[in-house]
C-alpha positions in Angstrom: 160.0 178.2 -7.1 157.0 179.6 -5.3 157.2 182.0 -2.3 155.5 180.6 0.8 153.5 182.9 3.1 152.1 182.8 6.6 150.2 185.4 8.7 149.9 186.2 12.3 147.5 188.6 14.1 147.9 189.6 17.8 145.4 191.6 19.8 145.9 193.0 23.3 148.7 192.9 25.9 151.3 190.2 25.9 150.0 188.5 29.0 146.2 188.9 28.4 146.0 189.1 24.7 145.9 186.5 22.0 146.2 185.9 18.4 146.0 183.5 15.5 148.6 182.2 13.1 147.8 180.7 9.7 149.4 179.3 6.6 148.9 181.1 3.3 147.8 177.8 1.7 144.9 177.6 4.2 146.1 174.2 5.5 146.4 175.5 9.1 145.1 178.2 11.3 145.5 178.1 15.1 145.3 180.3 18.1 148.2 181.3 20.2 148.7 183.2 23.5 151.2 184.0 26.2 150.1 180.8 28.0 150.5 178.6 24.9 154.0 180.0 24.3 155.6 180.7 27.6 153.7 178.1 29.7 151.7 175.0 28.9 148.4 176.6 27.8 146.1 175.5 25.0 146.9 176.6 21.5 150.0 176.7 19.3 153.2 178.7 19.3 155.9 179.8 16.8 158.3 177.2 18.1 155.9 174.3 17.5 155.5 175.5 13.9 159.3 175.8 13.5 159.5 172.2 14.8 156.9 170.9 12.3 158.7 172.7 9.5 162.1 171.3 10.5 160.8 167.7 10.9 159.1 167.9 7.5 162.0 169.4 5.7 164.5 167.0 7.2 162.3 163.9 6.4 162.1 165.0 2.8 165.8 165.7 2.6 166.7 162.3 4.1 164.5 160.6 1.5 166.4 162.5 -1.2 169.8 161.5 0.2 168.8 157.8 0.6 167.3 157.7 -2.9 170.4 159.3 -4.4 172.4 156.5 -2.7 170.2 153.9 -4.3 168.1 153.1 -1.2 164.8 154.9 -1.4 163.1 154.6 2.0 159.8 152.8 2.7 159.2 155.4 5.4 160.9 158.2 7.3 159.4 159.7 10.5 161.1 162.6 12.3 160.2 164.5 15.5 161.7 167.8 16.5 161.9 169.1 20.1 162.4 172.8 20.0 163.8 174.2 23.3 162.4 177.7 24.1 163.9 179.1 27.2 164.4 182.2 29.2 167.9 183.6 28.3 169.3 186.8 29.7 166.6 189.4 29.6 164.4 187.6 27.1 163.6 184.3 25.5 165.5 182.2 22.9 165.3 179.0 20.9 168.3 177.3 22.5 168.3 174.1 20.6 166.4 171.6 18.5 166.7 167.8 18.9 165.8 165.9 15.8 164.9 162.2 16.2 164.4 160.2 13.0 163.3 156.6 12.3 163.4 155.0 8.9 162.5 151.8 7.2 165.1 151.5 4.4 165.7 148.2 2.6 169.3 147.3 1.9 171.3 149.5 4.4 172.6 149.1 7.9 172.5 151.4 10.9 175.8 153.0 10.1 174.8 153.9 6.5 171.5 155.2 7.8 173.2 157.5 10.3 175.6 158.7 7.6 172.6 159.5 5.3 170.8 161.3 8.2 173.9 163.5 8.9 174.1 164.4 5.2 170.4 165.3 5.2 170.9 167.4 8.3 173.8 169.2 6.7 171.8 170.0 3.5 168.3 170.5 4.9 167.1 174.1 4.0 165.4 174.6 7.4 168.5 173.4 9.3 170.5 175.9 7.3 168.0 178.7 8.0 168.3 177.9 11.7 172.1 178.2 11.5 172.6 179.9 14.8 170.8 177.2 16.7 172.4 174.0 18.1 170.8 171.0 16.4 171.2 167.5 17.6 170.3 164.4 15.6 169.4 160.8 16.6 168.9 158.4 13.7 167.4 154.9 14.1 167.0 152.3 11.4 164.0 150.1 11.9 163.9 146.5 10.8 
């Protein structure tokens, strides 16, 4: 399997400086700053990128689990809310809330929730974030 890369560059002090983050594939490059990370300023932040990675990985894994169960989905959409908070003398990712919706012919809500839990348990990004509390809400759409 390939190794994925990303880069970040920072210039200046923490409060007045700024930087950019980019994917090795060239698919994304965006600015980040103290304001975009610790406040509500313009730009991106590492937590937003972690959320996108987690939502993407989980959606793919849920598709795998559903397909292996004989119910390939028409669609799966997942959002991730990454909680980044002041903790002790620093900052921490204190939790991630996943919310997924799927259109899956031939299953009921209970089976969808079971598949979503199995996907959460086997998602590589979930496992990489093992020290973080991760909640899951799964909704089957008609």
